[in-house]
C-alpha positions as CSV (number, residue, x, y, z in Angstrom):
1,M,0.0,0.0,0.0
2,K,2.9,2.4,0.8
3,K,4.3,1.8,-2.7
4,L,1.0,2.8,-4.3
5,V,0.8,6.0,-2.3
6,L,4.4,6.8,-3.2
7,M,3.7,6.1,-6.9
8,F,0.7,8.4,-6.8
9,V,2.7,11.1,-5.1
10,A,5.5,10.8,-7.7
11,I,2.9,11.0,-10.6
12,A,1.3,14.1,-9.0
13,A,4.7,15.7,-8.6
14,V,5.6,15.1,-12.2
15,S,2.2,16.4,-13.3
16,F,2.7,19.7,-11.4
17,A,6.2,20.1,-12.6
18,S,5.2,19.7,-16.3
19,C,2.3,22.2,-15.9
20,G,4.6,24.9,-14.3
21,K,7.0,24.8,-17.2
22,K,4.1,25.6,-19.7
23,A,3.4,29.0,-18.0
24,A,7.1,29.9,-18.2
25,D,7.2,29.0,-21.8
26,E,4.2,31.1,-22.6
27,A,5.8,34.1,-20.9
28,A,9.0,33.6,-22.9
29,K,7.0,33.3,-26.1
30,Q,5.1,36.5,-25.4
31,A,8.3,38.4,-24.5
32,D,9.9,37.2,-27.8
33,S,6.8,38.3,-29.7
34,I,7.0,41.8,-28.1
35,R,10.7,42.1,-28.9
36,I,10.2,41.1,-32.5
37,A,7.3,43.5,-32.9
38,D,9.4,46.3,-31.5
39,S,12.2,45.5,-33.9
40,I,9.9,45.5,-36.9
41,A,8.4,48.8,-35.8
42,A,11.9,50.4,-35.4
43,A,12.9,49.1,-38.8
44,Q,9.7,50.4,-40.4
45,A,10.3,53.8,-38.8
46,A,13.9,53.9,-40.1
47,A,12.7,52.9,-43.6
48,D,10.1,55.7,-43.5
49,T,12.7,58.2,-42.4
50,T,15.0,57.1,-45.1
51,A,12.3,57.3,-47.8
52,T,11.4,60.8,-46.7
53,A,15.0,61.9,-46.8
54,D,15.5,60.4,-50.2
55,S,12.4,62.0,-51.7
56,T,13.4,65.4,-50.2
57,A,16.9,65.1,-51.7
58,T,15.4,64.2,-55.1
59,D,13.0,67.1,-55.0
60,S,15.7,69.6,-54.1
61,V,17.9,68.4,-56.9
62,A,15.0,68.6,-59.4
63,Q,14.3,72.3,-58.5
64,Q,17.9,73.5,-59.1
């Protein structure tokens, strides 16, 4: 009987351990998604700034 109780306790411990890891993985995935979205937004802002500077340079050359 003690062996059965010990086995159930071991199974419960493994079950709780596997569930706890899932929450940490979800938090890591969300942090990665936020980091990637911020990188994309920064790259887009840089591209917009470059495009504006290029069009301004082209306009000023055409007017001369």
